[in-house]
C-alpha positions in Angstrom: -36.5 22.3 -34.6 -35.4 21.1 -37.9 -38.8 19.6 -38.9 -40.5 22.9 -37.9 -38.1 24.9 -40.2 -38.8 22.4 -43.0 -42.5 22.7 -42.6 -42.4 26.6 -42.7 -40.3 26.4 -46.0 -42.7 24.1 -47.5 -45.7 26.4 -46.9 -45.2 29.6 -49.1 -47.8 32.4 -48.4 -50.5 32.9 -51.1 -49.1 34.8 -54.2 -45.5 34.1 -53.5 -43.1 33.9 -56.4 -40.7 31.1 -57.2 -37.8 33.5 -56.5 -39.1 34.4 -52.9 -39.5 30.6 -52.4 -36.0 29.9 -53.7 -34.7 32.6 -51.4 -36.4 31.1 -48.4 -34.9 27.6 -49.1 -31.4 29.1 -49.5 -31.8 30.8 -46.2 -33.0 27.6 -44.5 -30.0 25.6 -46.0 -27.5 28.2 -44.6 -29.1 28.1 -41.1 -28.9 24.3 -41.2 -25.3 24.5 -42.3 -24.5 26.7 -39.4 -26.2 24.7 -36.9 -24.3 21.6 -37.8 -20.8 22.8 -36.6 -22.3 24.5 -33.5 -23.8 21.2 -32.5 -20.5 19.2 -33.2 -18.6 22.0 -31.3 -20.9 21.7 -28.3 -20.3 18.2 -27.8 -16.6 18.9 -27.1 -17.8 21.1 -24.3 -19.5 18.1 -22.3 -18.1 15.4 -20.1 -19.6 12.0 -18.8 -20.0 12.0 -15.1 -21.9 9.7 -12.8 -24.9 10.5 -10.6 -25.5 7.9 -7.7 -28.9 6.8 -6.7 -29.9 4.4 -4.0 -31.3 1.1 -5.9 -34.9 0.0 -5.0 -34.8 -2.6 -2.2 -31.2 -2.2 -1.3 -29.4 -1.1 2.0 -29.9 2.5 2.9 -26.5 3.5 2.3 -26.1 1.7 -1.1 -25.7 3.7 -4.4 -25.3 2.9 -8.0 -23.8 5.1 -10.7 -25.7 6.3 -13.7 -24.0 8.1 -16.5 -25.0 11.6 -17.4 -23.6 14.5 -19.8 -22.7 17.8 -18.1 -21.1 20.8 -19.5 -17.3 21.7 -18.9 -15.7 23.0 -16.9 -18.2 23.0 -14.0 -18.7 19.3 -13.8 -19.2 19.0 -10.2 -22.1 21.5 -10.4 -23.5 19.8 -13.4 -23.4 16.4 -11.5 -25.3 17.7 -8.6 -28.0 19.5 -10.7 -28.3 16.2 -12.6 -28.9 14.4 -9.3 -31.3 16.9 -7.8 -33.4 16.2 -11.1 -33.8 12.7 -10.1 -33.5 9.4 -12.0 -34.9 9.4 -15.6 -37.7 7.0 -16.6 -35.1 4.5 -18.0 -33.0 4.7 -14.9 -36.2 4.1 -12.8 -37.0 1.1 -14.8 -33.4 -0.1 -14.1 -34.0 0.1 -10.5 -33.1 3.6 -9.4 -35.4 4.9 -6.6 -37.0 8.5 -6.8 -37.6 8.4 -3.1 -35.7 11.6 -2.5 -34.7 13.3 -5.7 -37.4 14.1 -8.5 -38.9 16.9 -10.4 -39.6 18.6 -7.0 -35.9 19.0 -6.2 -34.8 19.9 -9.7 -33.3 23.4 -9.6 -32.6 23.5 -5.9 -28.8 23.9 -6.3 -27.6 27.4 -5.1 -23.8 27.2 -5.2 -20.8 24.8 -5.3 -17.4 25.8 -4.1 -14.2 23.6 -3.6 -11.6 24.6 -0.9 -8.8 22.5 -0.1 -10.2 19.5 -1.4 -13.6 19.9 0.4 -16.7 20.6 -1.7 -19.1 23.2 0.0 -22.5 22.6 -1.6 -25.4 24.8 -0.8 -29.1 24.1 -1.6 -32.3 26.0 -1.3 -34.8 24.7 1.4 -35.0 21.1 0.6 -37.0 20.2 3.7 -40.6 20.6 2.4 -39.9 18.7 -0.7 -38.1 16.0 0.9 -39.8 15.3 4.3 -38.7 11.7 4.4 -35.1 12.6 4.7 -35.3 13.2 8.3 -35.7 9.4 9.1 -32.7 7.3 9.8 -32.7 5.4 6.6 -33.7 8.5 4.6 -30.8 10.6 5.8 -28.5 7.9 5.3 -29.6 7.4 1.7 -29.6 11.2 1.1 -25.9 11.7 2.3 -24.8 8.4 0.5 -26.2 9.7 -2.8 -24.7 13.2 -2.4 -21.3 11.9 -1.2 -20.8 9.4 -3.8 -21.8 12.0 -6.5 -19.6 14.6 -5.1 -16.5 12.6 -4.2 -16.1 11.0 -7.8 -13.9 13.7 -8.7 -10.1 13.6 -7.8 -10.0 17.1 -6.7 -12.9 16.6 -3.9 -11.9 14.3 -1.0 -14.9 15.4 1.2 -18.2 17.3 0.9 -20.1 19.5 3.3 -23.7 20.7 2.7 -25.8 23.7 3.6 -29.4 25.1 3.2 -29.4 28.9 2.4 -25.8 29.1 3.7 -26.5 27.3 6.9 -24.8 23.9 7.5 -26.7 23.7 10.9 -29.8 24.0 9.1 -28.9 21.1 6.7 -27.4 18.6 9.3 -30.0 19.3 12.1 -32.7 18.4 9.4 -31.2 15.3 9.0 -30.7 14.8 12.9 -27.0 14.6 12.3 -24.0 16.4 14.1 -22.6 19.3 12.1 -19.2 18.3 10.7 -16.1 19.8 12.8 -14.2 22.5 11.0 -11.1 21.1 9.2 -8.0 22.6 10.8 -4.3 21.9 10.0 -2.8 21.4 13.5 0.8 20.6 12.4 2.9 20.6 9.2 6.1 18.7 9.3 8.7 18.8 6.7 8.4 20.7 3.2 8.1 20.1 -0.3 11.8 20.0 -0.5 12.4 17.8 2.5 13.7 14.0 1.9 14.5 13.1 5.4 12.4 10.9 7.5 9.4 12.5 9.3 7.8 10.8 12.2 5.5 11.6 15.3 5.5 8.5 17.4 3.4 10.1 20.2 -0.3 9.5 19.1 -3.8 8.5 20.1 -5.6 5.4 19.6 -7.3 5.5 16.1 -8.8 3.2 13.4 -8.1 3.8 9.8 -11.4 4.5 7.9 -10.5 6.1 4.4 -7.5 6.3 2.1 -7.6 8.5 -0.8 -5.3 10.4 -3.4 -5.4 13.8 -5.2 -3.4 15.8 -7.5 -2.9 19.4 -6.8 -1.0 22.2 -8.2 2.7 21.5 -7.6 2.3 18.3 -5.6 0.4 14.9 -5.3 -1.5 14.2 -2.0 -2.1 10.9 -0.1 -4.6 11.2 2.7 -5.4 8.8 5.7 -8.5 9.4 7.6 -9.2 7.9 11.1 -11.9 7.4 13.7 -10.7 8.3 17.2 -7.6 10.4 17.4 -4.5 11.4 15.7 -2.2 8.2 15.6 1.5 8.2 15.7 3.4 7.7 12.3 6.6 7.4 10.5 7.2 8.3 6.8 10.6 7.7 5.0 12.2 6.9 1.7 13.2 3.3 1.1 14.2 1.6 -2.3 11.7 -1.2 -1.5 9.2 -0.9 1.2 8.5 -3.9 3.3 5.8 -5.4 5.5 6.2 -5.2 9.2 7.0 -8.6 11.0 7.8 -10.9 8.0 9.6 -8.1 6.1 8.3 -9.2 2.7 8.8 -6.7 -0.2 5.8 -4.5 -1.1 6.0 -4.1 -4.9 5.0 -0.6 -6.1 5.2 1.2 -9.4 8.0 3.7 -9.7 11.7 3.9 -8.8 11.5 4.4 -5.2 8.9 4.1 -2.1 7.8 6.1 1.0 7.5 3.6 3.7 4.6 4.7 5.9 3.9 3.3 9.3 0.6 4.3 11.1 -0.1 3.4 14.7 -3.6 2.8 13.8 -5.8 -0.3 13.4 -6.8 -1.2 9.8 -8.7 -4.3 10.4 -11.9 -5.0 12.5 -10.6 -7.3 15.2 -14.2 -7.9 16.4 -15.6 -9.1 13.1 -15.3 -12.6 11.5 -12.5 -12.8 9.1 -11.0 -9.4 10.2 -12.1 -7.4 7.4 -10.3 -4.1 6.6 -11.9 -1.1 8.2 -11.3 0.9 5.0 -12.0 1.0 1.3 -10.6 0.1 -1.3 -8.8 -3.1 -0.4 -6.4 -3.3 -3.3 -3.8 -1.0 -4.6 -4.7 2.6 -5.5 -2.9 3.4 -8.9 -3.6 7.0 -9.9 -0.2 7.3 -11.9 0.0 11.0 -11.0 3.2 12.9 -12.0 4.9 11.9 -8.8 2.5 9.6 -6.9 2.4 6.3 -8.9 0.7 3.8 -6.7 -0.4 3.2 -3.1 -0.3 -0.3 -1.7 -1.4 -1.7 1.7 1.3 -3.7 3.5 -0.7 -5.2 6.4 -1.5 -4.9 10.0 0.9 -6.2 12.7 1.1 -5.6 16.5 -1.2 -2.6 16.4 0.3 -0.8 13.4 -0.6 -0.5 9.8 1.9 -0.4 6.8 1.6 1.4 3.5 3.9 1.9 0.6 3.6 4.9 -1.7 5.5 4.3 -5.1 6.9 7.5 -6.6 8.4 8.4 -9.8 11.5 9.3 -8.0 12.7 11.0 -4.9 11.0 14.2 -4.3 10.3 16.6 -1.4 7.6 15.6 0.9 5.8 17.0 3.9 3.2 15.7 6.3 0.1 17.6 7.5 -1.8 16.7 10.6 -5.6 17.6 10.3 -8.7 17.6 12.5 -12.4 17.5 11.5 -11.9 14.5 11.2 -8.4 13.5 12.2 -6.3 13.0 9.1 -2.7 12.6 7.9 -2.0 14.2 4.5 1.4 13.3 2.7 2.3 15.7 -0.1 4.9 14.8 -2.6 6.3 17.7 -4.9 6.2 17.4 -8.7 9.1 18.0 -10.9 11.1 14.6 -10.4 13.7 14.3 -13.2 13.5 10.5 -14.1 16.5 9.4 -16.2 17.8 6.2 -17.7 20.6 5.0 -15.6 23.9 3.7 -17.2 27.6 3.4 -16.8 29.2 6.4 -15.2 26.1 7.7 -13.6 25.9 8.4 -9.7 23.4 9.7 -7.3 20.6 8.4 -5.0 18.7 6.9 -7.9 21.6 4.6 -8.6 21.7 3.7 -5.0 18.1 2.7 -5.2 18.5 0.6 -8.2 21.4 -1.2 -6.6 19.4 -2.0 -3.6 16.4 -3.1 -5.6 18.8 -5.6 -7.5 19.8 -7.0 -4.2 16.3 -7.6 -3.1 15.4 -9.7 -6.1 18.7 -11.4 -6.7 19.7 -12.3 -3.3 18.1 -13.2 0.2 15.0 -14.9 1.3 12.7 -13.1 -1.0 14.7 -13.2 -4.0 12.7 -14.0 -7.3 15.4 -13.9 -10.0 17.9 -16.7 -10.7 21.1 -17.0 -8.7 24.1 -15.2 -10.0 27.9 -15.7 -10.1 28.7 -12.2 -8.6 28.0 -11.4 -5.0 25.7 -8.6 -3.7 26.1 -5.1 -4.8 27.6 -2.4 -2.6 25.0 0.3 -2.7 27.4 3.1 -3.2 25.4 5.0 -5.8 28.1 4.6 -8.4 27.1 2.8 -11.7 30.3 1.0 -12.4 31.3 -2.3 -14.0 29.8 -4.5 -11.3 26.5 -2.7 -11.4 26.4 -3.0 -15.2 27.0 -6.9 -14.9 24.3 -7.3 -12.4 21.9 -5.1 -14.4 22.5 -7.1 -17.6 22.2 -10.5 -15.6 18.8 -9.2 -14.3 17.8 -8.3 -17.7 18.5 -11.6 -19.2 16.8 -13.2 -16.5 13.5 -11.3 -17.0 13.7 -11.3 -20.7 14.7 -7.6 -21.4 17.2 -6.7 -23.8 20.6 -6.8 -21.8 21.9 -3.5 -22.6 23.1 -2.8 -19.1 21.0 0.4 -19.3 18.1 1.0 -16.8 15.2 2.0 -19.0 11.5 1.9 -18.9 11.4 -1.7 -19.9 14.1 -2.7 -17.2 12.0 -0.7 -14.7 8.8 -2.6 -15.6 10.6 -5.8 -15.2 11.9 -4.8 -11.7 8.2 -4.1 -10.7 7.2 -7.5 -12.0 10.2 -9.1 -10.3 9.3 -7.4 -6.9 5.7 -8.6 -7.3 6.9 -12.2 -7.5 9.2 -11.4 -4.4 6.2 -10.4 -2.5 4.7 -13.8 -3.0 7.7 -15.9 -1.7 7.5 -17.2 1.7 10.9 -18.2 3.1 
């Protein structure tokens, strides 16, 4: 565009005067000056997202991410539009296949809506332009690319698709069952509850997915299963522990939710007993309340998780179908304070119990101490100050006797070492 403008300014019509040429040049310069800030401003209206294509020669369900720029705030819509447009020449050269999405599918997106963490994505009729998608590998690849692109955003835990408003048309085309309608079958507790929540009568289940999300007023942790709805127990503990051995499960935050699921989380039929879900490491979203989620192992038919929280907050458990899921919501608004002499409350009690874990017992990871175990009475008195200062010196933190951010980080590191101790 700039070149075109410069060409027009250089070719004055026959008989034009120097004043007219000068006026035209000034006008062009003003237009260019206006265009520069507009271009700079537009850059702030974009975001980088990934579109996922199946690499050439890979398994049908494999995908690889490719970065694209989309306009804010409709990042999911932009990502799906970019996916439907297919890979660029550079991406094809890098191995992305154009078997399903190319210029023929560009512009086929009708609408995108997100409700309760589920993205409902509607297309125009894709069937004539992607005839190969009805094959086993084709449908697997199509869904893998769509799902990986849609669920990259924290507000999207699942995605469902339709053609001209009909989910049946889309899934029947792929020779797949239409997903069941997601329904909340039970809500236990509330966003002000801090007591244990458990439902021990459950069905046989296998854990398949673990994910987190941030919502208005609460953070959410979701477990998804094959089979039925398992039994479960969720309660506050100062330090979560594994079943059987009882080793500490270190998590970020000042307290943890101990989560026990009566569900399998390893494949007992496969060599090496791999996990049945991904990821196989800690999930660390650092949300306002939910800081980290860590897997605690599988023992005698049950799976253990620890959710590290900023502090004790209200929580509830939702039981959902389509597919079977448990959602644990923890409320925002935790008041995290530094602890010092004279303070009292549940947060002081949690700190005292954490000190006991790392200073005494089979899993202690801090040097021995002259004083005995603390009485977890929730009162930050002289004995607690002394134990805190001893811990701070042992961990290389300024021994102020005040539980601040540095001291809490030292506790996290000490608990991580405790988790490695085998008595």
